[in-house]
C-alpha positions as a Markdown table, in Angstrom:
| # | Residue | x | y | z |
|---|---|---|---|---|
| 1 | Met | 5.6 | 64.0 | 2.2 |
| 2 | Lys | 8.9 | 63.7 | 0.7 |
| 3 | Met | 11.4 | 66.3 | 0.3 |
| 4 | Thr | 14.1 | 66.3 | -2.2 |
| 5 | Leu | 17.8 | 67.8 | -0.9 |
| 6 | Ser | 20.1 | 69.6 | -2.8 |
| 7 | Leu | 23.8 | 69.1 | -2.0 |
| 8 | Tyr | 23.6 | 72.4 | 0.0 |
| 9 | Asp | 20.7 | 71.0 | 1.8 |
| 10 | Phe | 22.4 | 67.8 | 2.5 |
| 11 | Arg | 25.7 | 69.5 | 3.9 |
| 12 | Thr | 23.4 | 71.7 | 6.0 |
| 13 | Glu | 21.5 | 68.9 | 7.6 |
| 14 | Trp | 24.9 | 67.0 | 8.2 |
| 15 | Ala | 26.3 | 70.2 | 9.7 |
| 16 | Arg | 23.2 | 70.3 | 12.0 |
| 17 | Ser | 23.7 | 66.9 | 13.1 |
| 18 | Ser | 25.8 | 65.4 | 16.1 |
| 19 | Arg | 27.9 | 63.6 | 13.4 |
| 20 | Lys | 28.9 | 67.0 | 11.9 |
| 21 | Asn | 32.5 | 66.4 | 12.1 |
| 22 | Ser | 32.7 | 63.0 | 10.3 |
| 23 | Phe | 33.1 | 64.1 | 6.8 |
| 24 | Ser | 34.7 | 66.8 | 5.0 |
| 25 | Tyr | 33.2 | 69.2 | 2.9 |
| 26 | Asn | 34.3 | 67.3 | -0.3 |
| 27 | Gly | 33.7 | 63.9 | 1.5 |
| 28 | Leu | 30.0 | 65.0 | 1.6 |
| 29 | Glu | 29.7 | 65.9 | -1.8 |
| 30 | Leu | 31.3 | 62.3 | -2.8 |
| 31 | Leu | 28.7 | 60.7 | -0.5 |
| 32 | Tyr | 25.8 | 62.8 | -2.0 |
| 33 | Asp | 26.8 | 62.1 | -5.6 |
| 34 | His | 26.8 | 58.4 | -4.9 |
| 35 | Leu | 23.6 | 58.5 | -3.4 |
| 36 | Glu | 21.8 | 60.5 | -6.1 |
| 37 | Glu | 23.4 | 58.1 | -8.6 |
| 38 | Thr | 22.4 | 54.8 | -6.9 |
| 39 | Asp | 19.0 | 55.6 | -4.8 |
| 40 | Pro | 17.8 | 59.1 | -5.6 |
| 41 | Asp | 14.5 | 58.1 | -3.4 |
| 42 | Tyr | 17.0 | 57.6 | -0.4 |
| 43 | Asp | 15.4 | 58.9 | 3.0 |
| 44 | Leu | 18.4 | 60.8 | 4.7 |
| 45 | Asp | 19.3 | 58.8 | 7.8 |
| 46 | Ile | 22.5 | 60.5 | 8.9 |
| 47 | Val | 23.6 | 57.8 | 11.8 |
| 48 | Glu | 23.0 | 55.0 | 9.2 |
| 49 | Leu | 25.2 | 56.9 | 6.8 |
| 50 | Asp | 27.8 | 57.6 | 9.4 |
| 51 | Ser | 27.9 | 54.1 | 10.7 |
| 52 | Ser | 28.4 | 52.4 | 7.3 |
| 53 | Trp | 30.5 | 55.2 | 5.6 |
| 54 | Thr | 33.9 | 56.7 | 6.5 |
| 55 | Glu | 36.3 | 59.2 | 5.1 |
| 56 | Ala | 39.9 | 58.6 | 6.1 |
| 57 | Gly | 43.4 | 59.5 | 5.3 |
| 58 | Ile | 46.1 | 57.0 | 4.2 |
| 59 | Asp | 47.9 | 56.6 | 7.5 |
| 60 | Gln | 44.3 | 55.6 | 9.2 |
| 61 | Ile | 43.4 | 53.3 | 6.3 |
| 62 | Leu | 46.6 | 51.4 | 6.2 |
| 63 | Asn | 46.5 | 51.1 | 10.1 |
| 64 | Asp | 42.8 | 50.0 | 10.2 |
| 65 | Tyr | 42.9 | 47.7 | 7.0 |
| 66 | Asp | 45.5 | 45.4 | 5.6 |
| 67 | Leu | 45.9 | 46.5 | 2.1 |
| 68 | Gly | 49.8 | 45.7 | 1.6 |
| 69 | Ile | 50.6 | 49.2 | 0.7 |
| 70 | Asp | 53.3 | 51.4 | 2.0 |
| 71 | Ser | 52.5 | 54.7 | 2.9 |
| 72 | Lys | 55.5 | 56.4 | 1.8 |
| 73 | Ile | 55.4 | 55.4 | -1.9 |
| 74 | Glu | 54.5 | 58.3 | -4.0 |
| 75 | Asn | 51.1 | 56.9 | -5.2 |
| 76 | Ala | 50.0 | 55.4 | -1.9 |
| 77 | Leu | 46.5 | 57.0 | -1.9 |
| 78 | Glu | 45.6 | 56.0 | -5.4 |
| 79 | Arg | 46.6 | 52.6 | -4.8 |
| 80 | Ala | 44.5 | 52.4 | -1.5 |
| 81 | Leu | 41.6 | 53.7 | -3.6 |
| 82 | Glu | 42.1 | 50.7 | -6.1 |
| 83 | Ala | 42.5 | 48.2 | -3.0 |
| 84 | Leu | 39.6 | 49.5 | -1.4 |
| 85 | Asn | 37.1 | 49.1 | -4.3 |
| 86 | Asp | 38.6 | 45.4 | -4.6 |
| 87 | Lys | 36.9 | 44.9 | -1.1 |
| 88 | Thr | 34.2 | 47.3 | -1.0 |
| 89 | Ile | 33.0 | 50.8 | -2.5 |
| 90 | Ala | 35.3 | 53.4 | -2.6 |
| 91 | Leu | 33.9 | 56.9 | -3.8 |
| 92 | Gly | 37.1 | 58.5 | -4.4 |
| 93 | Ile | 39.8 | 60.9 | -3.3 |
| 94 | Thr | 38.9 | 64.3 | -1.7 |
| 95 | Ser | 41.0 | 67.4 | -2.0 |
| 96 | Glu | 41.6 | 66.6 | 1.7 |
| 97 | Asp | 43.7 | 63.5 | 0.5 |
| 98 | Thr | 41.2 | 61.3 | 2.1 |
| 99 | Ile | 39.1 | 58.7 | 0.6 |
| 100 | Val | 35.4 | 58.0 | 1.4 |
| 101 | Phe | 34.5 | 54.4 | 1.4 |
| 102 | Leu | 31.8 | 51.8 | 2.7 |
| 103 | Glu | 33.2 | 50.2 | 5.9 |
| 104 | Phe | 34.0 | 46.7 | 5.7 |
């Protein structure tokens, strides 16, 4: 039996899991929208998603990945998004000034 999850259901299932603090409210929406667009029949596996995807701010991204960007420039987050998209899949910038992306 297959169950279709709404964004609300997706967030609720994530909040019930041991990985509830991995993504922000808006980060989960970006991830949900991506899954809906690319694999609408995806069977929810929170551990797999949390192990593959991450949400991070500019300082963490620049610390973990050598993107050649100075975090102090005005558009550092937008430039980091572009640089991440050159290397992996970056879903976008959240209202918390973080980026959700597929780890590499």
